[in-house]
Backbone bond lengths (Angstrom), bond angles and torsions (degrees), N, CA, C in turn:
res aa  C-N    CA-C-N  psi(-1)  N-CA   C-N-CA  omega(-1)  CA-C   N-CA-C  phi
1 M - - - 1.429 - - 1.557 111.37 -
2 A 1.250 118.84 141.37 1.437 127.23 -178.43 1.498 109.88 -67.86
3 N 1.376 118.87 148.47 1.306 125.71 177.80 1.582 116.57 -83.35
4 W 1.267 115.26 70.12 1.441 116.41 -169.93 1.523 114.67 -68.87
5 D 1.316 112.98 -19.12 1.486 117.80 175.92 1.645 114.01 -68.62
6 K 1.346 112.87 -3.03 1.470 117.24 174.50 1.483 110.70 -79.95
7 I 1.465 117.17 -13.83 1.402 119.46 178.45 1.605 104.53 -93.19
8 S 1.349 110.37 129.10 1.352 115.28 177.06 1.585 116.13 -86.90
9 S 1.325 112.27 -30.33 1.532 120.33 -177.75 1.374 110.91 -69.40
10 R 1.423 118.42 148.29 1.433 120.95 179.48 1.631 102.61 -135.77
11 G 1.355 110.84 132.98 1.500 118.05 173.45 1.508 110.27 -87.43
12 R 1.348 114.17 166.23 1.468 117.96 176.10 1.554 116.31 -78.44
13 V 1.403 110.99 111.94 1.489 115.27 178.15 1.439 110.51 -114.84
14 L 1.307 116.03 129.97 1.508 120.79 175.13 1.581 110.65 -108.57
15 D 1.245 111.10 120.77 1.495 120.41 -172.10 1.607 110.74 -92.71
16 R 1.367 114.60 102.90 1.474 115.29 175.32 1.590 113.78 -111.42
17 R 1.365 111.85 23.61 1.490 111.72 -171.80 1.529 113.59 -76.38
18 S 1.361 116.27 -16.82 1.480 118.59 167.68 1.439 119.50 -72.23
19 A 1.333 118.79 7.05 1.347 124.30 178.65 1.566 111.90 -130.42
20 V 1.286 124.44 128.15 1.421 125.54 -176.19 1.522 108.80 -106.00
21 G 1.324 120.35 122.39 1.475 120.44 -171.72 1.543 106.88 -80.36
22 T 1.341 113.00 140.78 1.400 123.05 174.85 1.557 106.14 -133.50
23 V 1.298 120.19 154.32 1.355 124.01 -179.07 1.517 115.22 -115.06
24 G 1.329 119.45 101.84 1.473 117.88 179.91 1.474 110.24 61.75
25 G 1.313 120.84 27.24 1.500 124.29 179.50 1.464 108.75 78.21
26 L 1.447 125.67 2.91 1.358 124.50 -172.46 1.566 110.68 -77.17
27 G 1.314 116.01 -39.67 1.481 123.83 -172.53 1.528 104.57 78.10
28 L 1.441 113.18 173.90 1.368 118.36 -177.76 1.566 115.98 -64.96
29 T 1.321 115.40 -38.30 1.456 118.76 177.99 1.569 112.24 -55.35
30 G 1.350 113.79 -43.17 1.420 117.91 179.05 1.499 114.95 -66.83
31 I 1.407 113.88 -35.20 1.477 116.90 176.44 1.546 110.89 -60.45
32 L 1.350 113.24 -43.86 1.464 119.21 -175.33 1.510 107.73 -66.16
33 L 1.341 117.11 -38.96 1.544 119.95 179.52 1.482 108.72 -61.72
34 L 1.290 119.22 -44.76 1.436 122.32 177.59 1.461 115.13 -59.77
35 M 1.368 117.32 -36.63 1.321 122.69 -178.25 1.558 108.05 -73.47
36 G 1.347 120.45 -28.84 1.370 125.24 176.42 1.595 110.60 -70.28
37 V 1.343 113.21 -43.37 1.456 117.71 172.18 1.404 117.69 -57.13
38 Q 1.463 113.59 -43.43 1.420 117.37 -178.10 1.554 107.87 -67.88
39 Y 1.241 121.69 -31.27 1.605 122.47 178.23 1.433 111.03 -66.37
40 L 1.367 116.31 -42.61 1.531 124.54 -173.66 1.603 105.53 -69.66
41 L 1.264 116.03 -28.95 1.525 123.07 178.63 1.466 110.57 -81.90
42 G 1.373 124.67 -2.46 1.317 127.86 169.93 1.705 107.31 93.14
43 G 1.319 119.27 5.75 1.409 126.72 174.51 1.457 117.64 -84.91
44 N 1.292 116.98 171.00 1.484 123.03 176.99 1.538 109.70 -85.01
45 P 1.356 118.07 115.21 1.475 118.17 -178.93 1.539 114.41 -56.00
46 L 1.289 115.31 -28.39 1.545 120.58 -175.65 1.523 107.96 -66.27
47 D 1.391 114.75 -22.93 1.506 116.75 -175.88 1.559 109.34 -65.04
48 V 1.351 111.09 -27.85 1.522 114.21 -179.35 1.524 109.49 -65.83
49 L 1.318 118.07 -35.67 1.431 120.86 175.99 1.574 113.02 -64.19
50 V 1.347 113.59 -41.13 1.461 117.85 175.86 1.495 117.46 -62.13
51 D 1.395 111.56 -34.56 1.449 120.31 179.70 1.453 112.99 -71.97
52 V 1.315 119.89 -39.91 1.440 128.26 -167.71 1.459 111.40 -93.18
53 A 1.438 121.07 -21.11 1.353 121.94 -162.10 1.557 109.41 -66.97
54 P 1.286 121.89 -32.12 1.452 121.17 177.27 1.503 114.24 -65.29
55 S 1.270 119.63 -19.34 1.433 120.45 -177.56 1.496 113.09 -100.24
56 V 1.299 116.72 11.35 1.523 118.61 172.89 1.481 108.00 -59.53
57 I 1.425 115.90 128.08 1.377 120.96 172.65 1.553 111.14 -119.38
58 Q 1.261 114.73 165.52 1.404 122.11 -174.35 1.528 109.26 -107.58
59 Q 1.370 122.41 120.64 1.497 119.40 177.05 1.584 106.40 -114.71
60 Q 1.414 113.27 128.82 1.404 116.78 -175.57 1.543 109.27 -67.92
61 Q 1.377 117.01 135.08 1.367 121.91 176.82 1.563 107.29 -126.58
62 D 1.239 120.18 95.58 1.504 129.48 -176.73 1.530 107.77 45.51
63 P 1.325 119.76 76.43 1.384 124.31 -178.98 1.493 112.72 -57.59
64 S 1.255 123.39 -25.92 1.431 122.89 179.61 1.455 115.70 -67.87
65 E 1.374 117.66 -13.34 1.473 120.69 -174.16 1.500 106.13 -73.13
66 F 1.247 120.72 -30.75 1.457 125.05 177.53 1.423 118.44 -111.46
67 A 1.421 113.84 22.90 1.486 118.15 -177.90 1.517 109.63 -68.32
68 G 1.428 112.94 142.89 1.433 113.25 -175.35 1.443 120.65 68.28
69 E 1.159 124.96 -170.90 1.431 127.97 -179.57 1.426 105.53 -101.95
70 D 1.342 114.56 113.38 1.387 123.20 178.92 1.537 113.46 -92.36
71 P 1.343 119.78 169.98 1.528 123.63 -177.23 1.493 110.91 -51.07
72 Y 1.336 119.05 -41.83 1.515 118.38 -170.79 1.518 107.18 -70.01
73 E 1.382 117.01 -41.69 1.440 118.00 179.15 1.462 111.37 -67.72
74 Q 1.261 123.57 -31.14 1.442 124.73 176.73 1.601 107.84 -68.35
75 F 1.350 119.19 -42.87 1.447 123.99 175.38 1.483 109.33 -60.04
76 A 1.243 122.08 -46.07 1.474 121.83 -177.32 1.499 109.10 -66.31
77 A 1.325 116.98 -41.66 1.527 122.64 -178.50 1.483 110.43 -60.11
78 A 1.390 114.56 -43.75 1.460 124.26 178.71 1.596 109.89 -59.13
79 V 1.263 115.78 -45.68 1.512 122.12 -170.39 1.548 103.89 -71.26
80 L 1.313 109.98 -43.76 1.589 112.94 -176.65 1.557 105.70 -68.60
81 G 1.189 120.47 -40.96 1.494 123.65 -179.83 1.489 112.83 -59.29
82 S 1.423 117.91 -45.48 1.420 124.87 176.77 1.564 110.34 -61.96
83 A 1.337 114.52 -42.41 1.525 120.46 179.67 1.452 107.07 -63.18
84 N 1.341 119.97 -47.83 1.448 120.48 178.26 1.527 117.06 -59.21
85 N 1.328 113.53 -35.43 1.461 114.38 171.42 1.496 114.46 -65.78
86 T 1.347 118.42 -39.48 1.520 124.41 175.49 1.440 109.01 -54.91
87 W 1.410 115.06 -51.75 1.500 114.49 -166.88 1.526 111.67 -80.88
88 S 1.355 114.66 -22.54 1.574 116.83 176.75 1.548 103.87 -64.70
89 R 1.267 118.63 -42.13 1.456 124.08 179.37 1.574 115.35 -64.10
90 Q 1.417 109.74 -48.23 1.429 114.48 -179.15 1.488 117.02 -69.73
91 L 1.345 116.45 -30.29 1.514 119.25 177.31 1.451 109.44 -82.19
92 A 1.368 119.28 -36.07 1.429 121.37 178.11 1.479 109.91 -58.08
93 G 1.389 118.16 -38.80 1.410 118.97 -176.75 1.536 113.50 -72.44
94 R 1.440 115.26 -8.32 1.493 117.16 169.82 1.507 111.28 -116.06
95 G 1.250 118.60 29.36 1.434 125.61 172.22 1.511 115.14 71.71
96 R 1.298 115.34 26.96 1.591 118.18 -176.34 1.504 105.91 -121.78
97 A 1.309 111.90 145.84 1.552 117.52 167.56 1.452 113.85 -87.38
98 Y 1.316 116.66 152.44 1.486 122.83 178.20 1.463 113.70 -115.02
99 A 1.393 115.87 123.20 1.400 118.92 -178.63 1.591 104.25 -99.94
100 E 1.347 119.45 125.99 1.373 123.21 -178.17 1.472 116.60 -66.64
101 P 1.325 119.36 135.55 1.546 119.88 176.18 1.473 110.82 -84.46
102 K 1.327 115.80 166.43 1.448 127.41 168.05 1.514 112.82 -92.81
103 L 1.344 118.04 156.43 1.411 119.28 171.18 1.533 110.13 -131.93
104 V 1.363 116.98 124.14 1.436 123.76 -176.95 1.534 108.65 -105.75
105 L 1.417 113.44 122.05 1.463 120.73 171.41 1.498 106.80 -92.81
106 F 1.356 116.87 134.16 1.316 121.57 -175.66 1.492 110.04 -151.30
107 R 1.357 115.47 164.09 1.576 117.64 174.97 1.540 107.42 -128.79
108 Q 1.308 114.21 135.64 1.509 124.53 179.11 1.442 114.59 67.54
109 A 1.298 120.94 -58.98 1.489 117.66 179.94 1.505 110.35 -167.47
110 T 1.369 116.30 155.04 1.371 122.13 177.88 1.603 112.00 -157.68
111 Q 1.237 120.40 173.51 1.360 122.21 175.79 1.558 109.67 -95.51
112 S 1.366 113.71 139.98 1.497 119.66 177.80 1.442 105.86 -127.42
113 G 1.404 118.34 170.90 1.346 121.58 169.94 1.557 115.10 -66.59
114 C 1.199 119.07 -7.91 1.489 121.91 179.85 1.518 107.66 -105.85
115 G 1.332 117.05 5.90 1.470 118.59 -177.25 1.530 112.71 113.31
116 F 1.382 114.52 -143.51 1.395 122.76 -172.83 1.513 111.16 -83.96
117 A 1.376 115.28 120.98 1.474 118.46 176.90 1.536 110.80 -112.25
118 S 1.400 113.68 126.29 1.456 117.25 -179.54 1.521 110.36 -124.53
119 S 1.257 117.26 171.46 1.428 126.75 -178.76 1.496 110.12 -64.07
120 E 1.423 113.43 -36.51 1.496 118.56 -177.84 1.419 109.44 -61.94
121 I 1.305 120.82 -36.59 1.505 122.59 179.27 1.576 113.27 -54.27
122 G 1.415 108.93 -38.51 1.491 112.50 -171.18 1.452 111.07 92.13
123 P 1.334 116.63 169.80 1.483 121.04 173.25 1.541 112.57 -57.44
124 H 1.347 116.98 130.15 1.377 123.47 -178.42 1.405 116.06 -149.01
125 Y 1.443 124.86 166.22 1.373 127.57 178.77 1.494 106.73 -116.94
126 C 1.435 113.49 137.71 1.371 120.32 175.45 1.512 111.39 -107.23
127 P 1.303 123.76 111.75 1.404 131.28 -177.43 1.573 112.39 -62.23
128 V 1.327 116.14 -25.30 1.419 123.80 -169.39 1.616 106.50 -71.29
129 D 1.335 112.46 -42.00 1.466 117.36 178.62 1.463 118.56 -116.31
130 N 1.443 111.39 8.88 1.506 119.33 177.63 1.372 112.79 54.07
131 T 1.304 119.53 48.83 1.405 128.90 -169.07 1.618 112.26 -136.23
132 I 1.337 116.73 127.18 1.404 122.43 176.55 1.601 104.94 -88.34
133 Y 1.333 112.30 135.90 1.504 116.30 175.32 1.565 112.43 -114.44
134 L 1.305 116.47 130.44 1.483 121.13 -169.31 1.499 110.57 -141.23
135 D 1.323 112.52 121.97 1.513 118.73 171.26 1.546 101.24 -109.50
136 E 1.424 113.68 105.46 1.423 115.76 -172.39 1.554 117.77 -66.60
137 T 1.314 115.50 -5.52 1.474 120.17 173.84 1.520 108.30 -72.44
138 F 1.335 119.90 -9.71 1.446 122.46 175.66 1.526 111.72 -58.60
139 F 1.357 116.07 -29.30 1.440 123.16 -173.08 1.570 108.44 -73.74
140 D 1.213 119.29 -23.71 1.456 128.85 173.25 1.561 105.32 -61.39
141 E 1.295 118.24 -54.63 1.442 125.29 -176.89 1.513 109.84 -60.60
142 L 1.428 114.46 -37.54 1.435 117.76 -179.03 1.433 114.67 -65.77
143 T 1.384 116.84 -35.54 1.449 120.85 -177.08 1.577 111.28 -83.76
144 Q 1.401 116.31 -46.90 1.342 119.16 179.25 1.493 119.28 -71.90
145 R 1.257 119.49 -36.26 1.445 121.72 -177.73 1.569 116.21 -95.21
146 F 1.304 110.47 -33.97 1.444 120.49 -173.16 1.561 115.66 -107.48
147 G 1.303 109.34 -0.25 1.585 116.64 172.03 1.517 113.07 69.66
148 A 1.296 119.93 23.94 1.443 121.57 179.70 1.569 107.95 -77.38
149 Q 1.298 115.56 146.52 1.442 121.06 179.97 1.562 109.64 -61.77
150 G 1.256 117.54 -37.67 1.446 118.91 -174.95 1.490 114.71 84.98
151 G 1.305 121.46 -167.19 1.414 124.45 177.51 1.537 112.15 111.04
152 D 1.311 115.77 156.83 1.471 118.59 -177.86 1.483 111.76 -65.74
153 V 1.272 125.17 -27.63 1.451 125.95 178.67 1.561 109.29 -67.33
154 A 1.399 110.34 -44.29 1.473 113.70 178.23 1.554 112.25 -56.91
155 E 1.429 113.30 -46.21 1.454 118.46 -176.05 1.658 103.66 -65.83
156 A 1.289 121.54 -37.48 1.439 120.93 179.14 1.475 109.79 -61.60
157 Y 1.288 118.05 -37.11 1.532 121.51 176.23 1.551 112.02 -55.80
158 V 1.323 110.20 -48.19 1.474 114.64 178.24 1.541 115.55 -58.81
159 I 1.362 114.32 -43.61 1.409 118.32 174.70 1.507 111.86 -57.98
160 A 1.376 113.86 -46.52 1.490 118.11 -178.06 1.579 112.17 -67.62
161 H 1.427 117.33 -28.60 1.474 113.22 172.95 1.479 111.55 -66.99
162 E 1.307 114.64 -36.96 1.581 111.50 -176.40 1.574 107.27 -74.35
163 V 1.288 119.74 -26.83 1.479 118.97 174.82 1.532 107.39 -69.32
164 G 1.431 116.39 -29.54 1.469 111.92 173.28 1.528 116.13 -62.43
165 H 1.389 112.56 -30.45 1.454 112.04 174.19 1.386 117.77 -70.13
166 H 1.436 118.95 -26.20 1.355 127.02 169.92 1.603 109.03 -60.50
167 V 1.175 115.19 -47.76 1.479 121.34 -177.34 1.474 108.67 -63.84
168 Q 1.354 121.39 -39.05 1.460 127.67 175.83 1.532 109.54 -65.47
169 N 1.300 118.81 -32.46 1.422 119.47 175.04 1.445 112.28 -71.17
170 Q 1.367 119.22 -31.91 1.406 116.43 -178.77 1.559 112.53 -80.26
171 T 1.300 113.21 -27.40 1.431 118.30 178.85 1.501 117.31 -80.66
172 G 1.447 114.40 -12.90 1.459 120.26 176.72 1.455 111.76 100.97
173 V 1.439 117.93 -15.73 1.517 121.61 179.64 1.452 116.41 -54.07
174 L 1.343 112.39 -47.61 1.450 120.41 -179.66 1.571 114.58 -54.03
175 E 1.371 110.38 -45.53 1.481 116.63 -177.77 1.540 109.40 -64.86
176 D 1.359 120.15 -38.35 1.407 126.35 -177.85 1.518 107.97 -60.15
177 V 1.374 116.77 -49.29 1.436 123.92 -178.54 1.588 112.05 -58.47
178 Q 1.349 110.48 -44.10 1.392 120.06 -177.64 1.496 110.84 -62.32
179 Q 1.362 112.67 -42.92 1.521 117.67 -177.51 1.479 109.15 -66.59
180 A 1.462 120.16 -35.64 1.366 124.50 174.62 1.555 115.48 -57.00
181 Q 1.355 111.46 -43.92 1.374 118.86 -179.80 1.555 113.66 -74.21
182 Q 1.250 120.17 -31.84 1.490 125.17 177.85 1.514 110.71 -77.01
183 T 1.286 122.68 -26.76 1.321 123.60 175.78 1.607 114.72 -92.68
184 G 1.281 115.75 -0.93 1.430 120.72 176.49 1.586 110.23 73.11
185 S 1.274 120.65 28.34 1.430 123.11 174.08 1.494 114.34 -52.04
186 P 1.426 120.97 138.50 1.386 121.18 -178.86 1.528 111.51 -64.22
187 N 1.255 114.01 -19.87 1.480 117.21 179.50 1.581 114.22 -96.72
188 A 1.255 114.21 12.64 1.439 120.68 -177.94 1.547 113.64 -54.41
189 Q 1.463 114.25 -50.20 1.487 117.62 -179.32 1.480 113.02 -63.43
190 V 1.317 120.84 -38.51 1.373 130.49 -177.83 1.587 105.97 -57.82
191 A 1.398 106.90 -52.71 1.518 119.50 -174.57 1.471 109.21 -56.59
192 A 1.446 112.95 -46.49 1.477 119.60 -173.21 1.580 108.97 -68.27
193 I 1.262 123.87 -38.68 1.376 126.68 172.78 1.455 110.65 -60.68
194 A 1.421 117.04 -46.93 1.458 114.47 -178.58 1.452 114.71 -65.27
195 L 1.385 116.51 -29.41 1.482 124.74 175.19 1.580 107.54 -57.51
196 E 1.323 118.31 -46.53 1.492 121.49 -175.49 1.450 108.60 -73.68
197 L 1.292 119.98 -39.28 1.558 121.52 179.61 1.427 110.28 -67.90
198 Q 1.380 121.29 -35.21 1.455 121.24 175.26 1.546 110.60 -64.04
199 A 1.386 117.17 -41.89 1.410 120.07 178.00 1.578 111.93 -61.60
200 D 1.349 113.44 -31.92 1.579 114.53 173.67 1.441 110.86 -70.38
201 C 1.407 121.96 -36.65 1.322 121.80 175.74 1.448 115.46 -69.06
202 Y 1.304 117.52 -29.56 1.476 122.61 179.32 1.580 105.22 -74.56
203 A 1.385 120.04 -29.42 1.385 119.01 176.61 1.608 111.09 -71.45
204 G 1.341 113.74 -32.94 1.461 115.79 169.23 1.476 113.91 -65.92
205 V 1.292 122.18 -29.37 1.487 123.06 176.12 1.360 107.52 -70.21
206 W 1.357 120.65 -40.13 1.539 118.03 175.95 1.501 109.85 -65.41
207 A 1.284 124.23 -45.94 1.457 126.08 176.68 1.545 113.05 -52.41
208 S 1.345 112.76 -41.20 1.482 120.28 -177.43 1.526 108.26 -63.60
209 S 1.300 118.38 -31.27 1.450 122.23 178.47 1.497 117.38 -62.74
210 L 1.349 107.56 -23.74 1.524 115.72 -176.92 1.526 111.69 -79.18
211 K 1.375 117.13 -13.14 1.470 118.48 -175.58 1.606 111.84 -60.47
212 G 1.188 113.01 138.03 1.442 122.59 -179.26 1.498 116.34 77.03
213 Q 1.262 118.25 1.82 1.513 124.15 -175.71 1.642 108.47 -90.18
214 G 1.205 116.95 -17.94 1.525 123.49 -173.77 1.422 112.99 76.78
215 V 1.371 117.81 27.05 1.467 123.63 179.38 1.463 107.40 -79.57
216 L 1.359 115.30 -55.34 1.518 118.78 -171.67 1.570 109.53 -99.26
217 E 1.290 111.31 136.01 1.442 119.93 173.39 1.564 109.72 -74.75
218 P 1.388 118.05 156.98 1.467 118.50 -179.13 1.511 109.35 -52.96
219 D 1.343 114.98 134.42 1.502 125.13 170.05 1.558 111.74 80.37
220 E 1.288 116.67 -6.49 1.522 120.69 -179.76 1.564 107.61 -63.75
221 I 1.297 124.41 -24.74 1.416 123.55 -179.55 1.521 108.92 -62.95
222 R 1.247 118.31 -19.60 1.513 122.15 179.60 1.472 109.16 -63.47
223 E 1.303 117.82 -32.93 1.459 119.49 179.82 1.492 109.60 -58.60
224 A 1.416 120.25 -45.19 1.451 124.63 171.62 1.484 115.73 -51.38
225 M 1.482 113.85 -47.21 1.384 115.56 -174.32 1.491 107.70 -71.77
226 D 1.251 124.57 -33.57 1.349 128.54 176.97 1.490 117.25 -62.52
227 A 1.368 110.71 -39.28 1.466 113.55 171.90 1.476 114.55 -70.42
228 A 1.341 117.69 -37.40 1.534 120.42 178.83 1.594 105.26 -60.10
229 A 1.337 121.13 -37.09 1.396 123.91 -174.70 1.533 108.72 -73.77
230 A 1.353 116.71 -33.22 1.459 122.75 177.26 1.515 114.94 -64.20
231 V 1.302 115.28 -34.73 1.395 117.05 179.73 1.505 116.72 -98.39
232 G 1.394 117.38 18.41 1.478 125.11 169.43 1.525 109.97 -60.14
233 D 1.367 119.97 142.86 1.408 120.63 176.72 1.488 116.01 -59.52
234 D 1.346 114.15 -38.50 1.524 118.91 179.74 1.639 106.12 -65.05
235 R 1.297 120.18 -37.80 1.402 119.20 -175.89 1.603 108.02 -74.32
236 I 1.302 121.54 -39.20 1.352 122.49 -177.65 1.616 108.61 -74.17
237 Q 1.272 121.80 -34.35 1.431 122.76 176.06 1.609 110.91 -70.30
238 E 1.273 116.73 -40.51 1.412 117.85 178.90 1.716 110.58 -62.85
239 V 1.276 113.58 -44.28 1.458 115.37 174.58 1.432 117.33 -64.77
240 T 1.437 119.00 -42.05 1.405 121.24 -174.51 1.571 114.39 -85.11
241 T 1.290 113.24 -34.38 1.481 115.71 -174.83 1.529 116.93 -118.82
242 G 1.427 116.94 -14.79 1.467 121.04 -178.39 1.446 109.02 82.12
243 Q 1.384 121.46 3.00 1.491 122.08 -175.97 1.529 107.64 -138.53
244 V 1.347 120.96 151.67 1.321 127.95 176.82 1.557 113.00 -114.51
245 N 1.296 116.08 117.93 1.544 121.49 -175.15 1.516 108.75 -125.95
246 P 1.296 115.34 96.73 1.573 119.61 -178.54 1.574 109.78 -60.12
247 E 1.352 116.05 -30.33 1.527 112.64 -177.02 1.511 109.16 -63.36
248 S 1.210 123.46 -18.62 1.539 119.95 -177.25 1.547 110.27 -108.32
249 W 1.352 118.41 16.62 1.479 125.46 177.86 1.455 109.44 -68.10
250 T 1.301 117.08 136.52 1.500 123.44 169.28 1.462 116.69 -117.49
251 H 1.272 121.33 -16.13 1.475 123.14 179.48 1.474 120.09 -126.32
252 G 1.268 113.41 -7.26 1.544 119.11 173.92 1.572 106.17 101.12
253 S 1.275 105.27 164.13 1.587 114.69 179.48 1.516 115.50 -71.92
254 S 1.306 116.33 161.79 1.485 117.21 173.72 1.478 112.51 -54.04
255 E 1.239 120.15 -49.51 1.412 124.24 177.15 1.556 114.73 -53.22
256 Q 1.349 116.80 -47.10 1.416 119.95 172.51 1.471 117.21 -58.28
257 R 1.233 114.84 -44.81 1.548 124.29 -177.40 1.509 107.59 -58.66
258 V 1.390 114.09 -50.31 1.404 119.59 -174.05 1.642 107.25 -68.83
259 S 1.308 115.94 -38.21 1.361 120.80 -176.94 1.609 113.53 -60.09
260 W 1.462 108.33 -46.19 1.386 111.06 -177.29 1.583 113.71 -78.77
261 F 1.287 115.23 -25.26 1.541 115.47 169.22 1.458 110.45 -62.52
262 N 1.336 120.33 -43.71 1.422 125.59 -175.86 1.538 107.28 -68.84
263 R 1.285 122.36 -30.73 1.511 122.55 178.58 1.503 106.42 -66.98
264 G 1.201 121.31 -48.10 1.440 128.25 178.19 1.509 112.15 -57.58
265 Y 1.444 109.11 -46.37 1.533 114.72 177.89 1.563 114.56 -62.27
266 A 1.283 112.85 -38.20 1.527 118.03 -174.52 1.501 109.34 -76.70
267 T 1.279 117.19 -33.91 1.578 116.12 -174.47 1.529 110.91 -94.68
268 G 1.379 116.55 -33.40 1.518 115.87 -170.76 1.506 115.21 67.65
269 D 1.417 116.65 21.59 1.413 116.41 -170.96 1.528 110.71 -139.71
270 M 1.397 114.89 123.32 1.496 113.15 -172.47 1.514 110.63 -65.98
271 Q 1.359 119.29 -14.65 1.368 120.54 -179.55 1.472 115.37 -67.06
272 A 1.342 114.16 -17.04 1.457 123.26 176.99 1.482 114.64 -83.98
273 C 1.314 116.14 -1.22 1.427 124.68 -174.79 1.496 114.92 -105.87
274 N 1.359 120.72 33.40 1.323 120.52 179.13 1.530 107.07 -87.52
275 T 1.278 119.48 85.35 1.419 127.17 176.04 1.496 113.14 -64.62
276 F 1.333 120.29 -29.58 1.353 122.81 -170.90 1.557 115.08 -70.45
277 D 1.348 116.59 -17.55 1.453 123.24 178.79 1.515 112.37 -105.20
278 D 1.337 117.15 2.54 1.478 125.15 -176.98 1.509 107.83 -73.20
């Protein structure tokens, strides 16, 4: 296990894990059922999320379980804090200020600035409220279903990847890609994959900043590379459908994700992460 106590900085973590989100009493299963009905009727299933998002409520589930600051919250705050340090330096060197994001820990479902956030979506970043949303039980799925090695460094990589999206939001890259998707640009898929690979490279830049600090034990960085491989589109498609279809990729292959993470880790410089010209 990495020595996260070597990191003195702490990011802002909001713990909502003692509350489980439900929507109008439906629960997550009910929401998914409504999405299925919407699809069968020829509508957009995502419209269900837009309709129900304002009615998300929080029900207390043994609030004592997450009372105070527990070890996972401390871990997430340390990773976020070190990432904030990394990007404050990187952007300052390019004449930009860095605004720190928040990280929300939740279980099952919660409300975000982007609408309804559920465990099924996985860890994600919302540019509307500059917040990362994470249900840490996602990592159980990553190891049990997709064969990832797991470990705290792997989980830190995922957080750093989402911070990478926050950096993209601040530099304007995220908005450019979203506009390409909304306008139906023929390059939208390529741009979306480049966005994700750049976030992987940025996660590598963060990991590189830990060199010489005594945080990572020898070879622990392999946990991060293993996690990057586990969430490659080809790996996920192979496990879930038994087929690999590059035309539907959104994040890039396992090989691409590991390669870009390693590029960031080797250089420690965001300038090396221009995936859009690769």
